[in-house]
N, CA, C and O atoms as CSV, one atom per row, in Angstrom:
chain,resi,resn,atom,element,x,y,z
A,1,UNK,N,N,107.271,-65.520,44.159
A,1,UNK,CA,C,108.427,-64.878,44.762
A,1,UNK,C,C,108.635,-65.379,46.196
A,1,UNK,O,O,109.777,-65.546,46.623
A,2,UNK,N,N,107.570,-65.618,46.934
A,2,UNK,CA,C,107.657,-65.984,48.353
A,2,UNK,C,C,107.764,-67.497,48.495
A,2,UNK,O,O,106.915,-68.129,49.123
A,3,UNK,N,N,108.816,-68.079,47.907
A,3,UNK,CA,C,108.979,-69.526,47.934
A,3,UNK,C,C,109.766,-69.979,49.162
A,3,UNK,O,O,110.277,-69.159,49.924
A,4,UNK,N,N,109.854,-71.299,49.340
A,4,UNK,CA,C,110.515,-71.853,50.528
A,4,UNK,C,C,111.965,-71.427,50.650
A,4,UNK,O,O,112.423,-71.067,51.734
A,5,UNK,N,N,112.685,-71.467,49.547
A,5,UNK,CA,C,114.102,-71.098,49.574
A,5,UNK,C,C,114.319,-69.680,50.063
A,5,UNK,O,O,115.187,-69.430,50.898
A,6,UNK,N,N,113.538,-68.760,49.547
A,6,UNK,CA,C,113.644,-67.361,49.961
A,6,UNK,C,C,113.264,-67.202,51.431
A,6,UNK,O,O,113.914,-66.459,52.167
A,7,UNK,N,N,112.229,-67.887,51.851
A,7,UNK,CA,C,111.790,-67.793,53.248
A,7,UNK,C,C,112.863,-68.332,54.200
A,7,UNK,O,O,113.072,-67.779,55.279
A,8,UNK,N,N,113.542,-69.413,53.795
A,8,UNK,CA,C,114.611,-69.977,54.629
A,8,UNK,C,C,115.753,-68.979,54.771
A,8,UNK,O,O,116.339,-68.857,55.846
A,9,UNK,N,N,116.074,-68.260,53.689
A,9,UNK,CA,C,117.155,-67.264,53.745
A,9,UNK,C,C,116.781,-66.054,54.606
A,9,UNK,O,O,117.624,-65.508,55.317
A,10,UNK,N,N,115.530,-65.647,54.538
A,10,UNK,CA,C,115.078,-64.467,55.284
A,10,UNK,C,C,114.831,-64.781,56.761
A,10,UNK,O,O,114.907,-63.887,57.605
A,11,UNK,N,N,114.538,-66.033,57.075
A,11,UNK,CA,C,114.164,-66.434,58.435
A,11,UNK,C,C,115.172,-65.987,59.500
A,11,UNK,O,O,114.751,-65.395,60.493
A,12,UNK,N,N,116.473,-66.237,59.349
A,12,UNK,CA,C,117.421,-65.783,60.380
A,12,UNK,C,C,117.427,-64.262,60.567
A,12,UNK,O,O,117.599,-63.780,61.687
A,13,UNK,N,N,117.242,-63.510,59.489
A,13,UNK,CA,C,117.180,-62.049,59.592
A,13,UNK,C,C,115.926,-61.658,60.372
A,13,UNK,O,O,115.971,-60.784,61.237
A,14,UNK,N,N,114.820,-62.304,60.061
A,14,UNK,CA,C,113.557,-62.086,60.771
A,14,UNK,C,C,113.738,-62.312,62.272
A,14,UNK,O,O,113.276,-61.521,63.094
A,15,UNK,N,N,114.409,-63.391,62.605
A,15,UNK,CA,C,114.620,-63.737,64.016
A,15,UNK,C,C,115.509,-62.701,64.697
A,15,UNK,O,O,115.237,-62.307,65.831
A,16,UNK,N,N,116.562,-62.257,64.027
A,16,UNK,CA,C,117.454,-61.248,64.611
A,16,UNK,C,C,116.686,-59.961,64.915
A,16,UNK,O,O,116.863,-59.365,65.977
A,17,UNK,N,N,115.839,-59.538,63.985
A,17,UNK,CA,C,115.024,-58.332,64.207
A,17,UNK,C,C,114.082,-58.549,65.381
A,17,UNK,O,O,113.922,-57.668,66.226
A,18,UNK,N,N,113.454,-59.729,65.433
A,18,UNK,CA,C,112.531,-60.030,66.524
A,18,UNK,C,C,113.238,-60.025,67.877
A,18,UNK,O,O,112.707,-59.477,68.843
A,19,UNK,N,N,114.425,-60.627,67.962
A,19,UNK,CA,C,115.157,-60.689,69.230
A,19,UNK,C,C,115.454,-59.273,69.733
A,19,UNK,O,O,115.313,-58.998,70.924
A,20,UNK,N,N,115.858,-58.387,68.843
A,20,UNK,CA,C,116.104,-57.001,69.238
A,20,UNK,C,C,114.816,-56.320,69.707
A,20,UNK,O,O,114.809,-55.616,70.716
A,21,UNK,N,N,113.745,-56.535,68.976
A,21,UNK,CA,C,112.454,-55.953,69.336
A,21,UNK,C,C,111.973,-56.504,70.678
A,21,UNK,O,O,111.482,-55.755,71.522
A,22,UNK,N,N,112.115,-57.816,70.870
A,22,UNK,CA,C,111.693,-58.443,72.125
A,22,UNK,C,C,112.488,-57.889,73.300
A,22,UNK,O,O,111.925,-57.611,74.359
A,23,UNK,N,N,113.790,-57.728,73.115
A,23,UNK,CA,C,114.630,-57.151,74.165
A,23,UNK,C,C,114.144,-55.747,74.518
A,23,UNK,O,O,114.019,-55.407,75.695
A,24,UNK,N,N,113.874,-54.941,73.507
A,24,UNK,CA,C,113.425,-53.571,73.735
A,24,UNK,C,C,112.099,-53.540,74.499
A,24,UNK,O,O,111.961,-52.807,75.478
A,25,UNK,N,N,111.130,-54.333,74.051
A,25,UNK,CA,C,109.804,-54.321,74.677
A,25,UNK,C,C,109.854,-54.885,76.092
A,25,UNK,O,O,109.313,-54.289,77.024
A,26,UNK,N,N,110.514,-56.053,76.253
A,26,UNK,CA,C,110.470,-56.741,77.548
A,26,UNK,C,C,111.471,-56.193,78.565
A,26,UNK,O,O,111.138,-56.073,79.744
A,27,UNK,N,N,112.657,-55.867,78.144
A,27,UNK,CA,C,113.691,-55.443,79.091
A,27,UNK,C,C,113.757,-53.931,79.261
A,27,UNK,O,O,113.843,-53.435,80.385
A,28,UNK,N,N,113.718,-53.204,78.162
A,28,UNK,CA,C,113.829,-51.745,78.239
A,28,UNK,C,C,112.511,-51.126,78.703
A,28,UNK,O,O,112.493,-50.327,79.639
A,29,UNK,N,N,111.414,-51.495,78.050
A,29,UNK,CA,C,110.107,-50.925,78.399
A,29,UNK,C,C,109.384,-51.684,79.494
A,29,UNK,O,O,108.379,-51.204,80.020
A,30,UNK,N,N,109.882,-52.871,79.847
A,30,UNK,CA,C,109.290,-53.722,80.881
A,30,UNK,C,C,107.802,-53.957,80.627
A,30,UNK,O,O,106.967,-53.799,81.518
A,31,UNK,N,N,107.494,-54.340,79.380
A,31,UNK,CA,C,106.131,-54.645,78.980
A,31,UNK,C,C,106.048,-56.113,78.565
A,31,UNK,O,O,107.063,-56.758,78.301
A,32,UNK,N,N,104.843,-56.616,78.513
A,32,UNK,CA,C,104.602,-57.983,78.057
A,32,UNK,C,C,104.470,-57.959,76.535
A,32,UNK,O,O,103.750,-57.131,75.977
A,33,UNK,N,N,105.167,-58.866,75.882
A,33,UNK,CA,C,105.070,-58.988,74.435
A,33,UNK,C,C,104.283,-60.252,74.107
A,33,UNK,O,O,104.676,-61.357,74.480
A,34,UNK,N,N,103.187,-60.077,73.417
A,34,UNK,CA,C,102.367,-61.212,73.008
A,34,UNK,C,C,102.572,-61.404,71.516
A,34,UNK,O,O,102.353,-60.493,70.718
A,35,UNK,N,N,102.998,-62.609,71.159
A,35,UNK,CA,C,103.256,-62.919,69.750
A,35,UNK,C,C,102.287,-63.987,69.266
A,35,UNK,O,O,101.794,-64.799,70.049
A,36,UNK,N,N,102.028,-63.973,67.984
A,36,UNK,CA,C,101.211,-65.034,67.410
A,36,UNK,C,C,102.143,-66.130,66.894
A,36,UNK,O,O,103.298,-66.210,67.312
A,37,UNK,N,N,101.662,-66.944,66.018
A,37,UNK,CA,C,102.387,-68.133,65.580
A,37,UNK,C,C,103.306,-67.883,64.390
A,37,UNK,O,O,103.703,-68.848,63.737
A,38,UNK,N,N,103.654,-66.681,64.082
A,38,UNK,CA,C,104.397,-66.338,62.870
A,38,UNK,C,C,105.623,-67.229,62.636
A,38,UNK,O,O,105.760,-67.816,61.562
A,39,UNK,N,N,106.502,-67.334,63.617
A,39,UNK,CA,C,107.719,-68.126,63.422
A,39,UNK,C,C,107.396,-69.608,63.259
A,39,UNK,O,O,108.021,-70.301,62.456
A,40,UNK,N,N,106.433,-70.079,64.012
A,40,UNK,CA,C,106.066,-71.489,63.908
A,40,UNK,C,C,105.363,-71.784,62.584
A,40,UNK,O,O,105.536,-72.866,62.022
A,41,UNK,N,N,104.581,-70.845,62.084
A,41,UNK,CA,C,103.988,-70.999,60.754
A,41,UNK,C,C,105.089,-71.139,59.707
A,41,UNK,O,O,105.014,-71.994,58.824
A,42,UNK,N,N,106.097,-70.301,59.813
A,42,UNK,CA,C,107.196,-70.363,58.855
A,42,UNK,C,C,107.915,-71.701,58.943
A,42,UNK,O,O,108.223,-72.305,57.915
A,43,UNK,N,N,108.189,-72.174,60.159
A,43,UNK,CA,C,108.839,-73.477,60.308
A,43,UNK,C,C,108.019,-74.588,59.671
A,43,UNK,O,O,108.558,-75.432,58.955
A,44,UNK,N,N,106.732,-74.590,59.927
A,44,UNK,CA,C,105.856,-75.619,59.359
A,44,UNK,C,C,105.788,-75.471,57.836
A,44,UNK,O,O,105.793,-76.473,57.121
A,45,UNK,N,N,105.726,-74.243,57.337
A,45,UNK,CA,C,105.648,-74.013,55.893
A,45,UNK,C,C,106.899,-74.501,55.165
A,45,UNK,O,O,106.795,-75.125,54.109
A,46,UNK,N,N,108.069,-74.225,55.716
A,46,UNK,CA,C,109.303,-74.545,54.979
A,46,UNK,C,C,109.858,-75.928,55.285
A,46,UNK,O,O,110.669,-76.444,54.517
A,47,UNK,N,N,109.439,-76.541,56.391
A,47,UNK,CA,C,110.003,-77.854,56.736
A,47,UNK,C,C,108.944,-78.926,56.943
A,47,UNK,O,O,109.261,-80.115,56.920
A,48,UNK,N,N,107.694,-78.527,57.145
A,48,UNK,CA,C,106.659,-79.505,57.465
A,48,UNK,C,C,106.889,-80.138,58.826
A,48,UNK,O,O,106.277,-81.157,59.146
A,49,UNK,N,N,107.763,-79.547,59.631
A,49,UNK,CA,C,108.131,-80.050,60.968
A,49,UNK,C,C,108.784,-81.425,60.887
A,49,UNK,O,O,108.742,-82.194,61.847
A,50,UNK,N,N,109.386,-81.733,59.743
A,50,UNK,CA,C,110.156,-82.977,59.656
A,50,UNK,C,C,111.420,-82.808,60.490
A,50,UNK,O,O,111.818,-81.679,60.774
A,51,UNK,N,N,112.036,-83.868,60.875
A,51,UNK,CA,C,113.226,-83.789,61.730
A,51,UNK,C,C,114.503,-83.643,60.905
A,51,UNK,O,O,115.548,-84.183,61.270
A,52,UNK,N,N,114.419,-82.926,59.814
A,52,UNK,CA,C,115.566,-82.715,58.934
A,52,UNK,C,C,116.575,-81.784,59.601
A,52,UNK,O,O,116.280,-81.132,60.603
A,53,UNK,N,N,117.757,-81.742,59.028
A,53,UNK,CA,C,118.790,-80.832,59.524
A,53,UNK,C,C,118.309,-79.385,59.426
A,53,UNK,O,O,118.555,-78.587,60.330
A,54,UNK,N,N,117.632,-79.048,58.343
A,54,UNK,CA,C,117.098,-77.692,58.155
A,54,UNK,C,C,116.124,-77.349,59.286
A,54,UNK,O,O,116.191,-76.267,59.868
A,55,UNK,N,N,115.216,-78.286,59.589
A,55,UNK,CA,C,114.248,-78.055,60.661
A,55,UNK,C,C,114.958,-77.865,62.004
A,55,UNK,O,O,114.652,-76.930,62.744
A,56,UNK,N,N,115.896,-78.743,62.314
A,56,UNK,CA,C,116.590,-78.645,63.600
A,56,UNK,C,C,117.343,-77.328,63.726
A,56,UNK,O,O,117.334,-76.710,64.791
A,57,UNK,N,N,117.997,-76.891,62.649
A,57,UNK,CA,C,118.729,-75.623,62.676
A,57,UNK,C,C,117.781,-74.439,62.866
A,57,UNK,O,O,118.009,-73.588,63.726
A,58,UNK,N,N,116.720,-74.387,62.062
A,58,UNK,CA,C,115.781,-73.269,62.167
A,58,UNK,C,C,115.049,-73.283,63.516
A,58,UNK,O,O,114.760,-72.223,64.071
A,59,UNK,N,N,114.753,-74.462,64.037
A,59,UNK,CA,C,114.124,-74.562,65.361
A,59,UNK,C,C,115.062,-74.041,66.440
A,59,UNK,O,O,114.641,-73.357,67.373
A,60,UNK,N,N,116.331,-74.373,66.300
A,60,UNK,CA,C,117.331,-73.924,67.269
A,60,UNK,C,C,117.424,-72.394,67.275
A,60,UNK,O,O,117.611,-71.789,68.331
A,61,UNK,N,N,117.295,-71.775,66.111
A,61,UNK,CA,C,117.345,-70.314,66.013
A,61,UNK,C,C,116.105,-69.640,66.596
A,61,UNK,O,O,116.178,-68.512,67.082
A,62,UNK,N,N,114.985,-70.323,66.546
A,62,UNK,CA,C,113.702,-69.729,66.905
A,62,UNK,C,C,113.594,-69.496,68.415
A,62,UNK,O,O,113.735,-70.434,69.199
A,63,UNK,N,N,113.345,-68.253,68.820
A,63,UNK,CA,C,113.190,-67.975,70.250
A,63,UNK,C,C,111.972,-68.690,70.826
A,63,UNK,O,O,110.918,-68.746,70.192
A,64,UNK,N,N,112.123,-69.232,72.025
A,64,UNK,CA,C,111.012,-69.901,72.703
A,64,UNK,C,C,110.276,-68.866,73.541
A,64,UNK,O,O,110.904,-68.105,74.276
A,65,UNK,N,N,108.965,-68.828,73.439
A,65,UNK,CA,C,108.204,-67.866,74.248
A,65,UNK,C,C,108.357,-68.152,75.742
A,65,UNK,O,O,108.619,-69.285,76.146
A,66,UNK,N,N,108.191,-67.122,76.541
A,66,UNK,CA,C,108.208,-67.287,77.984
A,66,UNK,C,C,107.071,-68.201,78.419
A,66,UNK,O,O,107.251,-69.054,79.288
A,67,UNK,N,N,105.926,-68.026,77.828
A,67,UNK,CA,C,104.763,-68.869,78.097
A,67,UNK,C,C,104.202,-69.356,76.766
A,67,UNK,O,O,103.345,-68.697,76.177
A,68,UNK,N,N,104.676,-70.502,76.287
A,68,UNK,CA,C,104.145,-71.012,75.021
A,68,UNK,C,C,102.755,-71.612,75.217
A,68,UNK,O,O,102.568,-72.495,76.054
A,69,UNK,N,N,101.802,-71.140,74.460
A,69,UNK,CA,C,100.411,-71.586,74.551
A,69,UNK,C,C,99.953,-71.987,73.163
A,69,UNK,O,O,100.004,-71.187,72.230
A,70,UNK,N,N,99.507,-73.218,73.028
A,70,UNK,CA,C,99.050,-73.741,71.742
A,70,UNK,C,C,97.555,-73.951,71.804
A,70,UNK,O,O,97.058,-74.747,72.601
A,71,UNK,N,N,96.844,-73.232,70.959
A,71,UNK,CA,C,95.404,-73.379,70.874
A,71,UNK,C,C,95.113,-74.428,69.806
A,71,UNK,O,O,95.249,-74.159,68.612
A,72,UNK,N,N,94.716,-75.611,70.233
A,72,UNK,CA,C,94.510,-76.747,69.342
A,72,UNK,C,C,93.050,-76.820,68.911
A,72,UNK,O,O,92.137,-76.571,69.699
A,73,UNK,N,N,92.853,-77.164,67.649
A,73,UNK,CA,C,91.506,-77.297,67.109
A,73,UNK,C,C,91.524,-78.405,66.063
A,73,UNK,O,O,92.515,-78.583,65.355
A,74,UNK,N,N,90.446,-79.136,65.970
A,74,UNK,CA,C,90.377,-80.172,64.944
A,74,UNK,C,C,90.247,-79.500,63.582
A,74,UNK,O,O,89.774,-78.369,63.475
A,75,UNK,N,N,90.668,-80.201,62.562
A,75,UNK,CA,C,90.596,-79.664,61.206
A,75,UNK,C,C,89.145,-79.384,60.804
A,75,UNK,O,O,88.852,-78.386,60.145
A,76,UNK,N,N,88.261,-80.265,61.204
A,76,UNK,CA,C,86.844,-80.093,60.854
A,76,UNK,C,C,86.266,-78.826,61.488
A,76,UNK,O,O,85.540,-78.067,60.845
A,77,UNK,N,N,86.597,-78.621,62.731
A,77,UNK,CA,C,86.091,-77.429,63.433
A,77,UNK,C,C,86.704,-76.151,62.846
A,77,UNK,O,O,86.016,-75.142,62.689
A,78,UNK,N,N,87.996,-76.203,62.526
A,78,UNK,CA,C,88.642,-75.044,61.904
A,78,UNK,C,C,88.001,-74.729,60.557
A,78,UNK,O,O,87.802,-73.564,60.212
A,79,UNK,N,N,87.681,-75.772,59.800
A,79,UNK,CA,C,87.036,-75.591,58.501
A,79,UNK,C,C,85.651,-74.965,58.664
A,79,UNK,O,O,85.247,-74.127,57.858
A,80,UNK,N,N,84.920,-75.376,59.714
A,80,UNK,CA,C,83.607,-74.788,59.985
A,80,UNK,C,C,83.724,-73.298,60.276
A,80,UNK,O,O,82.887,-72.507,59.841
A,81,UNK,N,N,84.754,-72.922,61.004
A,81,UNK,CA,C,84.924,-71.522,61.392
A,81,UNK,C,C,85.350,-70.656,60.212
A,81,UNK,O,O,84.896,-69.523,60.055
A,82,UNK,N,N,86.245,-71.223,59.375
A,82,UNK,CA,C,86.758,-70.445,58.247
A,82,UNK,C,C,87.181,-71.429,57.169
A,82,UNK,O,O,88.233,-72.060,57.276
A,83,UNK,N,N,86.381,-71.557,56.155
A,83,UNK,CA,C,86.608,-72.567,55.109
A,83,UNK,C,C,87.649,-72.097,54.084
A,83,UNK,O,O,87.415,-72.144,52.877
A,84,UNK,N,N,88.781,-71.650,54.583
A,84,UNK,CA,C,89.837,-71.118,53.715
A,84,UNK,C,C,90.671,-72.230,53.078
A,84,UNK,O,O,91.109,-72.105,51.934
A,85,UNK,N,N,90.891,-73.326,53.829
A,85,UNK,CA,C,91.689,-74.453,53.354
A,85,UNK,C,C,90.875,-75.738,53.505
A,85,UNK,O,O,89.897,-75.781,54.251
A,86,UNK,N,N,91.291,-76.778,52.790
A,86,UNK,CA,C,90.574,-78.048,52.868
A,86,UNK,C,C,90.805,-78.718,54.223
A,86,UNK,O,O,91.780,-78.420,54.914
A,87,UNK,N,N,89.915,-79.612,54.590
A,87,UNK,CA,C,90.051,-80.363,55.844
A,87,UNK,C,C,91.326,-81.206,55.807
A,87,UNK,O,O,92.017,-81.320,56.820
A,88,UNK,N,N,91.644,-81.790,54.663
A,88,UNK,CA,C,92.854,-82.595,54.531
A,88,UNK,C,C,94.106,-81.748,54.803
A,88,UNK,O,O,94.994,-82.166,55.546
A,89,UNK,N,N,94.169,-80.569,54.203
A,89,UNK,CA,C,95.305,-79.661,54.429
A,89,UNK,C,C,95.393,-79.270,55.904
A,89,UNK,O,O,96.477,-79.277,56.486
A,90,UNK,N,N,94.263,-78.932,56.503
A,90,UNK,CA,C,94.239,-78.535,57.907
A,90,UNK,C,C,94.675,-79.678,58.818
A,90,UNK,O,O,95.348,-79.439,59.821
A,91,UNK,N,N,94.304,-80.915,58.490
A,91,UNK,CA,C,94.771,-82.078,59.263
A,91,UNK,C,C,96.285,-82.224,59.186
A,91,UNK,O,O,96.942,-82.444,60.203
A,92,UNK,N,N,96.844,-82.101,57.979
A,92,UNK,CA,C,98.302,-82.192,57.814
A,92,UNK,C,C,99.008,-81.087,58.590
A,92,UNK,O,O,100.032,-81.322,59.232
A,93,UNK,N,N,98.465,-79.910,58.527
A,93,UNK,CA,C,99.074,-78.761,59.224
A,93,UNK,C,C,99.018,-78.971,60.748
A,93,UNK,O,O,99.985,-78.690,61.456
A,94,UNK,N,N,97.898,-79.458,61.228
A,94,UNK,CA,C,97.758,-79.721,62.668
A,94,UNK,C,C,98.791,-80.753,63.124
A,94,UNK,O,O,99.412,-80.585,64.174
A,95,UNK,N,N,98.976,-81.809,62.349
A,95,UNK,CA,C,99.982,-82.818,62.691
A,95,UNK,C,C,101.390,-82.229,62.691
A,95,UNK,O,O,102.207,-82.561,63.550
A,96,UNK,N,N,101.669,-81.362,61.736
A,96,UNK,CA,C,102.985,-80.705,61.691
A,96,UNK,C,C,103.198,-79.841,62.929
A,96,UNK,O,O,104.282,-79.837,63.512
A,97,UNK,N,N,102.163,-79.114,63.324
A,97,UNK,CA,C,102.272,-78.302,64.541
A,97,UNK,C,C,102.508,-79.176,65.770
A,97,UNK,O,O,103.319,-78.831,66.630
A,98,UNK,N,N,101.818,-80.283,65.856
A,98,UNK,CA,C,101.996,-81.170,67.006
A,98,UNK,C,C,103.419,-81.712,67.059
A,98,UNK,O,O,103.992,-81.820,68.143
A,99,UNK,N,N,104.000,-82.055,65.913
A,99,UNK,CA,C,105.401,-82.500,65.871
A,99,UNK,C,C,106.334,-81.376,66.313
A,99,UNK,O,O,107.247,-81.589,67.110
A,100,UNK,N,N,106.095,-80.198,65.795
A,100,UNK,CA,C,106.922,-79.041,66.123
A,100,UNK,C,C,106.863,-78.730,67.615
A,100,UNK,O,O,107.894,-78.494,68.246
A,101,UNK,N,N,105.670,-78.730,68.171
A,101,UNK,CA,C,105.491,-78.354,69.572
A,101,UNK,C,C,106.017,-79.410,70.540
A,101,UNK,O,O,106.278,-79.106,71.704
A,102,UNK,N,N,106.173,-80.630,70.075
A,102,UNK,CA,C,106.729,-81.685,70.933
A,102,UNK,C,C,108.163,-81.358,71.359
A,102,UNK,O,O,108.647,-81.869,72.369
A,103,UNK,N,N,108.828,-80.515,70.594
A,103,UNK,CA,C,110.212,-80.151,70.903
A,103,UNK,C,C,110.317,-78.920,71.804
A,103,UNK,O,O,111.415,-78.542,72.213
A,104,UNK,N,N,109.191,-78.302,72.108
A,104,UNK,CA,C,109.205,-77.090,72.931
A,104,UNK,C,C,108.829,-77.454,74.359
A,104,UNK,O,O,107.783,-78.061,74.589
A,105,UNK,N,N,109.677,-77.085,75.325
A,105,UNK,CA,C,109.381,-77.451,76.714
A,105,UNK,C,C,108.180,-76.690,77.277
A,105,UNK,O,O,107.996,-75.502,77.011
A,106,UNK,N,N,107.383,-77.390,78.046
A,106,UNK,CA,C,106.288,-76.809,78.823
A,106,UNK,C,C,105.277,-76.005,78.016
A,106,UNK,O,O,104.883,-74.913,78.424
A,107,UNK,N,N,104.863,-76.532,76.889
A,107,UNK,CA,C,103.812,-75.883,76.106
A,107,UNK,C,C,102.468,-76.165,76.761
A,107,UNK,O,O,102.148,-77.314,77.065
A,108,UNK,N,N,101.689,-75.123,76.977
A,108,UNK,CA,C,100.329,-75.298,77.468
A,108,UNK,C,C,99.435,-75.529,76.262
A,108,UNK,O,O,99.334,-74.672,75.384
A,109,UNK,N,N,98.787,-76.684,76.219
A,109,UNK,CA,C,97.922,-77.029,75.101
A,109,UNK,C,C,96.472,-76.852,75.533
A,109,UNK,O,O,96.058,-77.349,76.579
A,110,UNK,N,N,95.725,-76.151,74.729
A,110,UNK,CA,C,94.339,-75.856,75.045
A,110,UNK,C,C,93.469,-76.173,73.843
A,110,UNK,O,O,93.729,-75.689,72.742
A,111,UNK,N,N,92.452,-76.973,74.044
A,111,UNK,CA,C,91.510,-77.269,72.969
A,111,UNK,C,C,90.628,-76.053,72.740
A,111,UNK,O,O,90.126,-75.448,73.687
A,112,UNK,N,N,90.448,-75.707,71.488
A,112,UNK,CA,C,89.580,-74.569,71.147
A,112,UNK,C,C,88.325,-75.049,70.431
A,112,UNK,O,O,87.736,-74.321,69.632
A,113,UNK,N,N,87.926,-76.270,70.722
A,113,UNK,CA,C,86.719,-76.812,70.099
A,113,UNK,C,C,85.453,-76.341,70.797
A,113,UNK,O,O,84.357,-76.787,70.458
A,114,UNK,N,N,85.589,-75.458,71.752
A,114,UNK,CA,C,84.441,-74.944,72.490
A,114,UNK,C,C,84.104,-73.548,71.992
A,114,UNK,O,O,84.777,-73.033,71.099
A,115,UNK,N,N,83.071,-72.928,72.555
A,115,UNK,CA,C,82.731,-71.579,72.122
A,115,UNK,C,C,83.801,-70.590,72.576
A,115,UNK,O,O,84.619,-70.897,73.444
A,116,UNK,N,N,83.783,-69.419,71.985
A,116,UNK,CA,C,84.818,-68.420,72.221
A,116,UNK,C,C,84.912,-68.018,73.691
A,116,UNK,O,O,86.017,-67.890,74.219
A,117,UNK,N,N,83.791,-67.817,74.356
A,117,UNK,CA,C,83.818,-67.408,75.760
A,117,UNK,C,C,84.488,-68.456,76.640
A,117,UNK,O,O,85.296,-68.118,77.505
A,118,UNK,N,N,84.155,-69.729,76.421
A,118,UNK,CA,C,84.763,-70.810,77.207
A,118,UNK,C,C,86.260,-70.892,76.940
A,118,UNK,O,O,87.044,-71.110,77.863
A,119,UNK,N,N,86.660,-70.718,75.685
A,119,UNK,CA,C,88.078,-70.757,75.327
A,119,UNK,C,C,88.822,-69.602,75.986
A,119,UNK,O,O,89.902,-69.799,76.543
A,120,UNK,N,N,88.260,-68.408,75.929
A,120,UNK,CA,C,88.900,-67.247,76.552
A,120,UNK,C,C,89.049,-67.434,78.062
A,120,UNK,O,O,90.081,-67.089,78.638
A,121,UNK,N,N,88.020,-67.978,78.693
A,121,UNK,CA,C,88.078,-68.206,80.134
A,121,UNK,C,C,89.162,-69.241,80.466
A,121,UNK,O,O,89.890,-69.089,81.447
A,122,UNK,N,N,89.264,-70.282,79.652
A,122,UNK,CA,C,90.269,-71.308,79.875
A,122,UNK,C,C,91.682,-70.737,79.707
A,122,UNK,O,O,92.562,-71.037,80.514
A,123,UNK,N,N,91.908,-69.928,78.682
A,123,UNK,CA,C,93.208,-69.280,78.488
A,123,UNK,C,C,93.524,-68.403,79.691
A,123,UNK,O,O,94.641,-68.439,80.208
A,124,UNK,N,N,92.562,-67.622,80.135
A,124,UNK,CA,C,92.753,-66.751,81.293
A,124,UNK,C,C,93.149,-67.566,82.525
A,124,UNK,O,O,94.063,-67.186,83.256
A,125,UNK,N,N,92.463,-68.680,82.751
A,125,UNK,CA,C,92.772,-69.532,83.899
A,125,UNK,C,C,94.170,-70.138,83.794
A,125,UNK,O,O,94.890,-70.199,84.791
A,126,UNK,N,N,94.562,-70.584,82.609
A,126,UNK,CA,C,95.897,-71.159,82.423
A,126,UNK,C,C,96.990,-70.132,82.708
A,126,UNK,O,O,97.983,-70.437,83.367
A,127,UNK,N,N,96.798,-68.918,82.207
A,127,UNK,CA,C,97.799,-67.861,82.428
A,127,UNK,C,C,97.862,-67.500,83.911
A,127,UNK,O,O,98.953,-67.312,84.449
A,128,UNK,N,N,96.728,-67.402,84.572
A,128,UNK,CA,C,96.714,-67.093,86.014
A,128,UNK,C,C,97.425,-68.190,86.813
A,128,UNK,O,O,98.203,-67.889,87.718
A,129,UNK,N,N,97.162,-69.462,86.484
A,129,UNK,CA,C,97.848,-70.571,87.164
A,129,UNK,C,C,99.356,-70.481,86.953
A,129,UNK,O,O,100.133,-70.715,87.878
A,130,UNK,N,N,99.758,-70.148,85.756
A,130,UNK,CA,C,101.174,-70.022,85.426
A,130,UNK,C,C,101.807,-68.886,86.239
A,130,UNK,O,O,102.925,-69.021,86.735
A,131,UNK,N,N,101.095,-67.784,86.370
A,131,UNK,CA,C,101.596,-66.647,87.152
A,131,UNK,C,C,101.697,-66.992,88.636
A,131,UNK,O,O,102.652,-66.598,89.307
A,132,UNK,N,N,100.713,-67.727,89.144
A,132,UNK,CA,C,100.712,-68.121,90.552
A,132,UNK,C,C,101.895,-69.032,90.872
A,132,UNK,O,O,102.464,-68.955,91.961
A,133,UNK,N,N,102.265,-69.899,89.919
A,133,UNK,CA,C,103.417,-70.785,90.129
A,133,UNK,C,C,104.711,-69.992,90.190
A,133,UNK,O,O,105.767,-70.549,90.490
A,134,UNK,N,N,104.638,-68.693,89.908
A,134,UNK,CA,C,105.836,-67.858,90.016
A,134,UNK,C,C,106.704,-67.851,88.783
A,134,UNK,O,O,107.877,-67.485,88.850
A,135,UNK,N,N,106.144,-68.251,87.653
A,135,UNK,CA,C,106.950,-68.295,86.448
A,135,UNK,C,C,106.836,-66.999,85.646
A,135,UNK,O,O,107.598,-66.782,84.704
A,136,UNK,N,N,105.919,-66.167,86.006
A,136,UNK,CA,C,105.714,-64.957,85.225
A,136,UNK,C,C,106.268,-63.743,85.884
A,136,UNK,O,O,106.167,-62.644,85.338
């Protein structure tokens, strides 16, 4: 039931709901909204991040985060952490994400091939630097 065609049709509705929710949280409640990769997962799932007309249209609809942060990991390391998908699949997915993120301005890329504490500290430092630059 959850095929690509259906996901493409639902995607704009999903985005409209998100935009309203984001407005409410950020503007009305004046809170920080932290999102995961949901929209980008959908883009990669339905387009493979190819430069097709479908990809360009759906990318154009997709809201850009205020602070886009990409936690990058090698396929082998991801497989070690959670052997849910094959290394080959994870490599293809990583390449699709890299293509997708190339179109997003000012993405902070962070390698997550280190231990969790080091990764958390690095994310914290990146966000603090971003705030100091006056962008937050």
